[in-house]
Every structure is written in structure tokens, then in C-alpha cells.
N, C-alpha and C positions, 0 to 999 in steps of 0.2 A: 787578818791573820798574818799575811805576808808582810805587810807594812808595819804592823805592830812589832813583830820580832826584829825587823830590820831597823827599827827606830826611825822610820820615815813617815812623812805625811803623804796621804794619797794625792796624786797630781790633780789639778783642777779640770784637765780635759777628760771627756767621756772616753773610756778606753776602748770602745766598740770601733773596730778598725774600719768598718764599711760606712760610718757616718762621719761627717766633718769635712774640713777643707784640707788641701795639701799642706798648709801651714801646720795643722794639728799633727799630721803624720810626721812632719819634720821634728816637732817638739817631742813626740813620742820616741823618736829615734835618739834624741839627746838624753833621755832619762837614764840614769845609772841603774844597774842591776841591784835588786830584783825588780822586774817590771811585770805588770799584769796587763794582758790584752784580752779583749772579749770579742766574740764574733758569733753570728748565726750562719755564716757562710758554709756552703757545701765544701766537703773535703777538697775537691778539685780546684776550688776558687780561692783557698787560703794561700797567702804568699808562700812560695816554695822555700824561702829562707828559713821559715819556721821549722820545716821538716829537715832541711839540710843541716841546721844547727842543733838538732836533737832537743829543741825546746820542749819542755814538759807540757803535755796537753791534757787538761781535765775536761772531759766531755760529759755533759748531762743531758739525758734523754727522758722525756715524759711519755707515758703510754699514748698511742696515736689518737685515741678518741678524746681524751681530755685535752691533748695538745690542740686538736681541731677546734674544740669549743673555746679554749683560751684564746686562740688566734682569731676566731670569729668576733669575740667581744673586743679584742685589741683593735682590730680593724674598725669596728663601729664606734669605738670610744676615743680613738686617736684622730685629731685633726690632720695629721700627716698622711693618712691612708684613706683610700676610698671606702665608703661604707656599703654594706649589702643590705638590700631591702628585706631579704628572707634568709633563714638558715639554709634552706634547701638549695638556693643558688650558691651560697658559699660552699656548702658541702661538695657539690660537684666540682667546683674550682679546686678545692683541697685535694680531692681524690685524683685529679688529673695534674696536680702539681702546678696549677696556674695561680699561685699565691707567692707573696714575697719569700725569697730564699729557696723557692722551688719545692720539689717533692720530699715529703717526710721519708717516704720509703727509700728513695734513692739515697738520701743522706745516711740512713741506717745501714744500707748495703755497703756503702763506701767505708764506713767506720768499722763495720764487722770484720773487714779484712785486716784491721789493725788492733783488734781486741786484745791480742797477746803481746803487742809491742811494749818494750820496757818503758818508753817515754810517753805512754798513753794510759790514762785511767778513765774508763767509762763507768759512770754511776748513774742510777736512775732517780728521778724526782721522788718516786714512791719509796725507795730505800731511805732517802733522807727524811721523808715525812715519818716513816715508821720508826726510825732510830737515828735521830740527827746527831747525837753524840758519837755513835759508832761511825757515821759518815765523816764527821769532822776529823776523827782520829785517822781514818783511812786516808783522807785527803792530805792531812799533815805529814804522814808517813811517806806518801808518795812524793810530796814536794821536798821531803827532807827537812821538815821543821820540828825542832825538838820541843813539843808542847807538853806541859804537865797536865795531869788530869783536871786540876782546877781551871787551867786555861781552856782546855777542851770544853768543859762544861759551861764556862763563861761565854765562849764563842757560840756554842749551841743555844744557849738561852737568848742571845742577841740575834741569832740567825733564824729563829722560827718565823713562819709566814706572818703570824699575828704580831710579833715584835717589829718586824720590818714594815708591815702595813701601818702600824701605829706611828712610826717615825718617817713614813714616806713623804710627808710634806716637808719635813726638815732635810731629808736626804735627796729627794727628787723633785721638790716643788709640786706644781699642779700636775706634772706628769706622773707622780706617784699614784694618783687616783686611777690612772690608766693601767699602770703596771701591776698594781696589787688589787685584785678583784676578790676572788674567793679562795683559791688555792686548794680546793677540795679534790680528793681522789674519788672518782665516780660521778662527777658533775655531768658527764656526757649523757647520762641517763635522762636528764631533763630536756634534751634536745634531739637526740637520735630517734628516728622512727625504727620500728623493727626491721624494715627492709634496708635502711641505711646501715644498721648495725651488722646485718648479714653481709652486706656489700663490703664493709670494712674488714670483717672477718676474713672473707675470701681473698681480699687484696693483700692483707697482712700474711696470710698463709702462703699465697703464691710468691710473694716477694721475699719473705723471711723464714718460711718454714724449714725447720731443720738446722737453722743457724744458731750459733751461740747467743747472739743478741736476742733471738726469740725466747730462749730459756731465761735470759737475764731480765728481760722486761716483764716476765710473768703475765703474758697477755691473757691467759685463761683465767687468772685471778682478778685482774683489773679491768678487763674489757668484755667480760661475758655477763649478761644480765642474770 
């Protein structure tokens, strides 16, 4: 979306700031505006210059149960990460924040404080799945990109999970098989035990009960059996 309107080709480097060498970071610095950077880092660990310069920040959250299942399979399917012998073992690590990038709940709490910041747009995976066209329009308006309705629909068509998975070998090589698994809402029901579901419900309520992000995530819709 951004590069198309700017008539630029995407850079060859992976834009995720926590991966790569110092040389890659130097190359990213040399890129002309507009630039896209991606991260899973906790709010407190993101370079302070991004906030000081009022860089626009698009934050995407997925409901915690499906996010846990997705991360479990990512761990076990990626050669870069240690695998877990059982879901139960992973679940306890996830709940205590002993996974890559730390606690899901701490991350939400940090961003909840900035939900109304003018340079922050928080959107959910579930929103995008339910109405991708509306999500693309919302993101484009936030970024100040003048898209026509045809452009919005074209981007939405190319950005569905199914479309991206079909082209994953072309766009991500063999790693595409790791990144694009199912993309379903509610897949957590295939792994969570009733007691694990209840434990997650209690953790979410104690961490985020009464917050704006609780309402935005529609926890009772997506995370209750």
C-alpha cells in the first residue's frame, strides 16, 4: 500500500527491527521516506526515537487464545526456535510470559495507555478477518494515503490470509510454510482444555478487565466456548 502509492519498490531487507545485523539497521536508516518498520517488541523496548518523532504506529492484536496457539505452532515449526514436546508445557510458559517477546498481557497493558494517541491505531486481527476492506480503508486514512475504492478492494483481495498463503513461497520462501498455517478465528478450541480456558479467562480479566482494549478485543465473543 505505502510503497505502491509512493512509486517505490520494497527494500530487500526484512523490516523487522529485532532481527538482522547492525549493517541492516544502517541500511534501514538510509532509506528515504516513507519507510515501513515491523516489530513484535514490547512497547518499552521499541527505540525511543520512534515515539519522539511521532512516527505513526499501526498495532495489530489477536485474541490471546488464538495468539497462544499460533505461537505454539510457530515455535514447533520454525528451526530458529526451540520446540515444545506438549501444548501443556507451552501453555504454562505463555501464561507466565516465558516466551519470545514476553507477556502478551503486559504488552496489551502498555499499549492500552496509548489507545487514544493520535499517532497510534490499534486494530484487531478479528476485525480484519471480518471486514478486510473496512480495515484497509481505516489504515489508509490513518496513514494519510488517498486510496480509491477500487484500490482499497484490490489491496483487500490480495491481503486475505488465503491469498497471502497461496503466494507465501514466492514472498517468503520456505519460511512461508511456517508463517501461514490456518489463520482461523477460534482455533484455540482444538487445544485448550476447559481448565486452561478458565485460567486464561481469569488472567485476562485480572489484567485487562475494564480497559478499552478489553472491549476492543471482544474477548467474550472470540474467547468463550
